[in-house]
C-alpha positions in Angstrom: -17.4 1.1 10.9 -19.5 3.8 9.5 -17.9 6.1 11.2 -14.8 5.3 9.5 -16.9 4.6 5.6 -17.9 8.3 6.3 -14.1 9.5 7.2 -12.9 7.9 3.3 -16.0 9.6 2.1 -15.1 13.0 3.0 -11.5 12.5 2.2 -12.3 11.1 -1.2 -14.5 14.3 -1.6 -11.3 16.9 -0.7 -9.1 14.9 -3.1 -11.4 15.1 -6.0 -11.9 18.6 -5.4 -8.2 19.0 -5.1 -7.3 17.6 -8.2 -10.2 19.9 -10.6 -8.7 23.2 -8.8 -5.2 22.1 -9.4 -6.1 20.8 -12.9 -8.0 24.1 -13.1 -5.6 26.9 -11.7 -2.6 25.4 -11.8 -0.9 28.2 -13.3 -1.5 30.4 -10.9 -0.8 28.8 -7.4 1.0 30.6 -5.0 4.1 28.2 -4.5 3.4 28.4 -0.5 0.1 27.1 -1.0 1.3 24.5 -2.5 4.0 23.4 -1.1 1.8 22.6 2.3 -1.1 21.7 0.1 1.0 19.1 -1.4 3.1 18.3 2.1 0.1 17.7 3.7 -1.5 15.3 1.1 1.7 13.2 1.3 1.4 12.8 4.9 -2.3 11.5 4.1 -1.1 9.4 2.0 1.7 8.1 4.3 -1.1 8.0 6.9 -3.4 5.8 4.9 -0.7 3.5 3.9 -0.2 2.4 7.4 -3.4 1.9 8.2 -3.4 -0.5 5.4 -0.1 -2.1 6.8 -1.6 -1.9 10.0 1.0 -0.3 11.2 -1.4 1.7 13.3 -3.2 0.5 16.2 -5.9 3.4 16.3 -7.1 3.3 13.2 -9.7 6.2 13.8 -7.6 8.7 15.6 -5.4 8.3 12.6 -8.4 8.4 10.2 -9.5 11.9 11.9 -6.4 13.2 11.5 -5.6 12.4 7.8 -9.1 13.9 7.4 -8.1 17.0 8.8 -4.8 16.5 6.5 -6.8 16.9 3.8 -9.0 20.1 4.6 -5.6 21.5 5.2 -4.8 21.1 2.0 -8.2 21.4 0.0 -8.3 24.9 2.4 -4.9 25.8 1.1 -5.8 25.9 -2.5 -9.2 26.9 -2.2 -7.5 29.9 -0.5 -5.6 30.6 -3.7 -8.6 30.1 -6.0 -10.5 32.5 -4.0 -7.9 34.9 -3.7 -7.1 35.2 -7.7 -10.8 35.7 -8.3 -11.0 38.8 -5.8 -10.1 42.5 -7.4 
C-alpha cells in the first residue's frame, strides 16, 4: 500500500510541474513534444480510470506504467523548455 501511495505522489508532482511548465512556456512549446506529452498524459488518465473502475488485475504494474508515462510527458515538456534557454 505504501508503494501505491508513493507512486501516486510522484505522479501528482509530475502533473503539477507539467501544468506549471505549460502555463509558463505554452506559447513556445514545440508541437511534436506537446503531442507526445499529451498522448502520455491521456494514456496515464486511461490507466488511472481503469484502476478506479477495477478493470485492472495488476494495479501495481499499471501504476508503474502510468508513472513512466507521466515521467515521459514531463521530460518532453522539460526538454523543450531547457532547449529554448540555451543559446
